[in-house]
C-alpha positions in Angstrom: 21.3 4.5 -28.2 19.6 2.7 -31.1 21.0 0.4 -33.8 22.1 3.5 -35.8 24.0 4.9 -32.8 21.5 7.7 -32.3 20.2 8.9 -28.9 16.6 8.5 -28.0 14.3 8.0 -25.0 13.3 4.4 -24.5 10.1 3.6 -22.6 10.8 1.4 -19.6 7.3 1.0 -18.2 3.9 2.6 -17.9 1.3 2.8 -15.1 -2.4 2.3 -15.9 -3.6 1.8 -12.3 -0.8 -0.8 -11.9 2.8 -1.0 -13.2 3.7 -2.7 -16.4 7.3 -3.2 -17.4 8.8 -4.3 -20.7 10.7 -7.5 -19.9 14.0 -8.7 -21.4 12.1 -11.6 -23.0 10.7 -9.1 -25.5 7.1 -8.6 -24.2 5.2 -6.5 -21.7 4.8 -8.1 -18.4 1.7 -8.5 -16.4 0.3 -5.6 -14.4 1.7 -5.8 -10.8 1.9 -3.8 -7.6 4.9 -1.4 -7.5 7.6 -2.3 -5.0 9.7 0.7 -4.2 12.9 1.1 -2.4 12.9 3.3 0.7 16.0 5.2 -0.5 14.3 6.1 -3.8 11.4 7.6 -1.8 13.8 9.6 0.3 15.5 10.8 -2.8 12.2 11.9 -4.3 11.4 13.9 -1.2 14.8 15.5 -1.2 14.5 16.3 -4.9 11.1 18.0 -4.4 12.6 20.1 -1.6 15.6 21.3 -3.7 14.4 20.8 -7.3 12.7 23.1 -9.7 8.9 23.4 -9.6 6.8 25.1 -12.3 3.0 25.2 -11.8 0.4 26.0 -14.4 2.8 26.6 -17.3 0.9 28.0 -20.3 2.7 25.9 -22.9 1.4 23.3 -25.3 4.5 22.0 -27.1 7.5 20.1 -25.7 10.0 22.6 -27.1 8.4 25.5 -25.2 8.0 23.5 -22.0 11.7 22.4 -22.0 13.0 25.9 -22.9 11.1 27.5 -20.0 12.1 24.7 -17.7 15.8 24.9 -18.4 15.8 28.7 -18.1 14.2 28.3 -14.6 16.7 25.6 -13.6 19.6 27.9 -14.6 18.0 30.8 -12.8 17.7 28.7 -9.6 21.3 27.4 -9.9 20.2 23.8 -10.7 22.1 23.8 -14.0 25.0 25.7 -15.4 24.5 28.0 -18.4 27.1 26.0 -20.4 25.0 22.8 -20.0 21.8 24.4 -21.5 22.2 23.2 -25.1 23.2 19.6 -24.0 20.2 19.3 -21.7 17.8 20.9 -24.2 19.0 18.6 -27.0 18.5 15.6 -24.7 15.0 16.5 -23.6 13.9 17.0 -27.2 15.2 13.6 -28.4 12.9 11.2 -30.1 10.8 8.9 -27.9 10.6 5.2 -28.8 8.6 2.3 -27.5 10.2 -1.1 -27.0 9.5 -4.2 -29.0 11.1 -7.6 -29.1 14.2 -6.5 -31.0 14.9 -3.2 -29.3 14.2 -2.6 -25.7 16.0 -1.1 -22.6 17.7 -4.4 -22.0 19.1 -4.9 -25.5 20.4 -1.4 -26.3 23.5 0.3 -24.9 23.3 3.3 -22.6 23.1 6.6 -24.5 26.2 8.8 -24.8 25.5 12.5 -24.2 27.9 14.8 -26.1 28.8 18.4 -25.2 31.6 20.8 -25.9 34.0 21.8 -23.1 35.9 25.0 -22.7 38.5 23.9 -25.3 35.7 23.0 -27.8 36.6 19.4 -27.6 33.7 16.9 -27.8 33.4 14.7 -24.7 31.2 11.7 -24.5 29.5 10.7 -21.3 26.8 8.2 -20.4 23.3 9.6 -20.1 21.2 6.7 -19.1 22.3 4.4 -16.3 22.2 0.7 -17.2 18.9 -0.8 -16.2 19.0 -3.7 -13.7 15.9 -5.8 -13.4 14.5 -6.4 -9.9 12.9 -9.8 -9.3 9.2 -9.2 -8.5 7.7 -12.7 -9.3 7.1 -13.8 -5.7 4.6 -11.1 -4.7 3.1 -10.2 -8.1 -0.6 -9.4 -7.9 -2.5 -9.2 -11.2 -5.6 -7.0 -11.1 -6.1 -7.1 -14.9 -4.5 -9.6 -17.2 -1.9 -7.9 -19.3 -1.3 -8.7 -23.0 1.5 -11.1 -23.8 3.9 -9.9 -26.4 3.8 -6.3 -27.7 0.9 -4.3 -26.4 -1.1 -2.8 -29.3 -2.4 0.7 -29.1 -5.9 -0.5 -29.2 -5.5 -2.7 -26.1 -4.0 0.2 -24.2 -6.7 2.6 -25.2 -9.4 0.2 -24.0 -7.9 0.4 -20.4 -7.5 4.2 -20.4 -10.6 6.3 -19.4 -11.7 8.9 -21.9 -10.9 11.9 -19.7 -7.5 10.6 -18.6 -4.3 12.7 -18.5 -0.8 11.5 -18.6 2.4 12.1 -16.7 5.7 11.9 -18.5 8.7 10.9 -16.4 12.2 11.2 -17.9 15.2 9.8 -15.9 18.8 9.5 -16.8 22.4 10.0 -15.8 24.6 12.9 -16.7 28.1 13.0 -15.2 28.7 16.7 -15.8 26.0 17.5 -13.2 27.2 18.2 -9.7 24.1 16.6 -7.9 20.8 14.9 -8.7 18.1 17.4 -9.7 14.4 17.0 -10.2 12.2 19.2 -12.3 8.4 19.1 -11.9 6.1 20.8 -14.4 2.3 21.1 -14.2 0.8 22.5 -17.4 -2.2 24.8 -17.2 -4.0 22.7 -19.7 -3.2 19.1 -20.8 -1.5 19.0 -24.2 -0.9 16.2 -26.6 2.8 16.1 -27.2 3.8 14.7 -30.6 5.4 11.3 -30.7 6.0 11.2 -26.9 3.4 8.5 -25.8 2.4 5.3 -27.5 -1.2 6.3 -27.2 -2.8 9.8 -27.9 -3.3 10.8 -24.3 -2.8 14.5 -23.3 0.1 15.2 -20.9 -0.5 17.3 -17.8 2.6 16.6 -15.7 6.3 16.3 -16.6 9.1 15.0 -14.4 12.7 15.1 -15.2 15.3 13.5 -13.0 19.0 13.8 -14.0 22.1 13.4 -11.9 25.7 12.2 -11.8 26.7 8.6 -11.5 26.6 7.3 -7.9 26.7 3.8 -6.5 24.1 4.7 -4.0 21.5 6.2 -6.3 19.5 4.4 -9.0 17.7 7.0 -11.2 15.6 4.2 -12.6 14.2 3.5 -9.1 13.6 7.2 -8.6 11.6 7.3 -11.8 9.6 4.3 -10.7 8.9 5.9 -7.4 7.7 9.2 -9.0 5.5 7.2 -11.5 4.0 5.1 -8.7 3.2 8.3 -6.7 1.5 9.9 -9.6 -0.5 6.6 -10.1 -1.8 6.9 -6.6 -4.9 9.1 -6.4 -4.1 10.8 -3.1 -0.7 12.3 -4.3 -2.2 12.9 -7.8 -4.9 15.0 -6.2 -2.2 16.9 -4.3 -0.3 17.5 -7.5 -3.4 18.9 -9.2 -4.3 21.2 -6.3 -0.8 22.3 -5.2 -0.3 26.1 -5.2 3.4 26.1 -4.2 6.3 23.8 -3.5 5.3 23.1 0.1 2.0 21.6 -1.0 3.9 19.0 -3.0 6.3 18.3 -0.2 3.3 17.8 2.1 1.8 15.4 -0.4 5.1 13.4 -0.5 5.1 13.2 3.3 1.5 12.0 3.4 2.4 9.4 0.8 5.3 8.2 3.0 3.1 8.2 6.1 0.8 5.7 4.4 3.6 3.5 3.0 4.7 0.3 4.5 8.4 -0.6 4.7 9.5 -4.2 5.0 12.8 -4.8 6.9 15.6 -6.6 5.1 14.9 -10.0 6.7 14.3 -13.3 5.0 10.7 -14.2 4.6 10.2 -17.9 5.3 6.6 -18.0 4.2 4.6 -15.8 1.9 1.6 -16.2 4.2 3.4 -14.0 6.7 2.8 -11.1 4.3 -1.0 -11.5 4.5 -0.9 -9.8 7.9 0.1 -6.6 6.0 -3.2 -6.5 4.1 -5.4 -5.3 7.1 -2.8 -2.7 8.0 -2.7 -1.3 4.5 -6.5 -1.3 4.3 -6.6 0.7 7.5 -4.0 3.2 6.2 -6.0 3.6 2.9 -9.3 4.0 4.8 -7.8 6.9 6.8 -6.1 8.4 3.7 -9.2 8.4 1.5 -11.7 9.2 4.2 -13.5 12.5 3.3 -12.3 15.5 5.3 -15.7 16.1 7.0 -15.6 12.5 8.4 -12.0 12.5 9.6 -11.7 12.5 13.4 -10.3 15.7 14.9 -7.8 13.7 17.0 -4.5 13.0 15.3 -4.7 9.2 15.2 -3.6 8.7 11.6 -0.4 7.1 12.7 -2.1 4.8 15.2 -2.9 1.4 13.7 -4.5 0.1 16.9 -8.2 0.4 16.6 -8.6 0.1 20.4 -6.4 3.2 21.0 -8.2 5.1 18.3 -11.7 4.3 19.8 -10.4 5.3 23.2 -9.1 8.6 21.9 -12.4 9.4 20.2 -14.3 8.6 23.4 -12.1 10.9 25.4 -12.7 13.6 22.9 -16.5 13.2 23.0 -16.5 13.3 26.8 -16.5 17.0 27.3 -16.8 17.9 31.0 -18.7 21.1 30.3 -21.3 19.4 28.0 -24.8 19.3 29.5 -26.3 15.8 30.0 -29.9 16.8 30.4 -30.2 14.9 33.7 -30.1 16.3 37.3 -26.5 15.9 38.6 -25.5 14.2 35.3 -22.2 16.0 35.3 -21.5 14.9 38.9 -22.3 11.3 38.1 -20.1 11.4 35.0 -17.2 12.8 36.9 -17.6 10.1 39.5 -17.6 7.4 36.8 -14.5 8.8 35.2 -12.6 9.5 38.3 -13.4 6.8 40.9 -11.8 3.9 39.0 -8.5 5.6 39.5 -8.9 6.1 43.3 -7.1 2.9 44.2 -4.1 3.7 42.1 -4.0 7.2 43.7 -3.8 5.7 47.1 -1.1 3.2 46.1 0.9 6.0 44.4 0.7 8.0 47.6 2.3 5.2 49.6 5.4 5.4 47.5 8.6 6.7 49.2 9.0 9.3 46.4 5.7 10.9 47.5 6.7 11.2 51.2 7.8 14.8 50.9 4.5 15.8 49.2 2.5 14.0 51.9 4.4 15.8 54.7 4.0 19.1 53.0 0.2 18.7 52.5 -0.1 17.6 56.2 1.5 20.8 57.5 -0.3 22.9 54.8 -3.6 21.7 56.4 -2.4 21.7 60.1 -0.8 25.1 60.2 -4.0 27.2 59.4 -6.0 25.0 61.8 -3.7 25.8 64.7 -3.2 29.4 63.9 -6.8 30.4 63.2 -8.0 28.0 65.9 -6.2 30.1 68.6 -7.6 33.3 67.2 -11.1 31.8 66.8 -11.1 30.7 70.5 -10.5 34.3 71.6 -13.3 35.6 69.3 -15.9 33.0 70.2 -15.3 32.6 74.0 -13.6 29.2 73.3 -16.8 27.7 71.8 -14.7 26.8 68.7 -10.9 26.6 69.4 -7.9 24.7 68.3 -9.2 21.2 69.1 -12.6 21.7 67.4 -10.9 23.3 64.3 -8.5 20.4 64.0 -11.3 17.8 64.2 -13.5 19.7 61.8 -10.7 20.2 59.3 -9.8 16.5 59.3 -13.4 15.4 58.9 -14.3 17.8 56.1 -11.0 17.0 54.4 -11.8 13.3 54.3 -15.4 13.8 53.2 -14.5 16.3 50.5 -11.7 14.1 49.1 -14.0 11.1 48.9 -17.2 12.8 47.6 -15.7 15.7 45.7 -13.4 13.4 43.6 -10.5 15.8 44.2 -8.0 14.2 46.6 -5.2 16.6 45.9 -7.2 19.8 46.7 -6.4 21.1 50.3 -9.5 22.6 52.0 -8.9 24.5 55.3 -9.7 27.5 57.4 -8.8 31.0 56.2 -8.7 34.7 57.3 -12.1 35.7 55.7 -13.8 32.9 57.6 -12.3 34.2 60.9 -13.9 37.7 60.3 -17.2 36.0 59.4 -17.2 33.9 62.6 -16.5 36.9 64.8 -19.3 38.9 63.2 -21.8 36.0 63.5 -20.8 35.4 67.1 -21.6 39.0 67.9 -24.9 38.8 66.0 -25.9 35.7 68.1 -25.1 37.5 71.3 -27.1 40.6 70.3 -30.2 38.6 69.5 -29.9 35.9 72.2 -29.3 33.0 69.9 -27.1 30.0 70.4 -23.9 30.3 68.3 -23.3 26.6 67.8 -26.9 25.9 66.7 -26.8 28.8 64.3 -23.4 27.6 62.9 -25.0 24.2 62.2 -27.9 25.7 60.3 -25.4 27.8 58.2 -23.8 24.6 57.2 -27.1 23.0 56.1 -27.9 26.1 54.0 -24.5 26.1 52.4 -25.1 22.4 51.4 -28.6 23.4 49.9 -27.2 26.4 48.0 -24.3 24.3 46.5 -26.8 21.6 45.4 -29.0 24.2 43.7 -26.1 25.8 41.9 -24.8 22.4 40.7 
């Protein structure tokens, strides 16, 4: 509320790469990094989830934008129809820019008037009182800001020619039941009369209104929204969004790349320097082109060692050809053999005793069963004793050379039929069965090597 007791919007800050606030001393402060509260970011995400979203609105004037916005909010149940005139009148108020005599710290909060059911005029605060947050300790200046009132010429020098603006309006209205956010993206940027201090076309408009609450600061919510729009990643998502879920995803990605400091006392500012490499790593992954991003989901992993290990495991495809004879076998041995000692130690645990006994009987039972049948078919040339010894020997050799210690290899029914047929073949042609059986083994080794 100005000196003439008239309502108007007062500029609290602007973002040209960095945040600049109008200080109570009567001048614009230096550009500094924005320090946001975690609650304000959560409120912004909640507001995007439940608020009103209008994309590619074909309006070029503030009156048309606000009318369509309010109609959509009433349709979605965000506002009551009886509050339409009060909200419309509020959004169309004059916009002022602070100077030394009048600023957000020197003027009283505005009083929003509306008529109730008895046609009695009630007066309720619109803007919550602004409380400054001390930001001197960690202020970083990228570009020296003008001291005193910032002329339009100095602002225009810092703004690119093709820039587009975002207008963020925040305030308190007690007649609302809950905080509500409205997001509007115009189809084409439009220069709204007397809204900004410099003639920059507006492409996005945010409105955040809600009832008084000791846990919610609408000023901080507005700062959070403004800071998000000043960040190129979320701004890109806002330009490319096709529906509400795209905006919510953009907010979540912004939160994933944000750093939260716990509420503990910082003894030395040098401790905060350790956050710089972490933030640089987050920014590198956030702004990395899509074609260069690793397929493995390591965006939340700040340890480079774990990231490199994940990439190596992804590149080590067991079915990829190496171009060398037995290259896959050698690669399997290099990957598996370092874990052999741990496999043996794990097997010695008491918890593995049941599995060890089960595997023992799983290998012993077929050897005894088929050993007795094989002795009858081969005139006891191969019986239970021979099959037990051969099963134990080939099991040990296969586990050591095949790099698969948990695979049980044993005698089976089809082998019994084959042994019987081969024994009869040797008898018919006068060949020694045991010698022929050895040569079969050598040929199997040769065929397996050729296939590998």
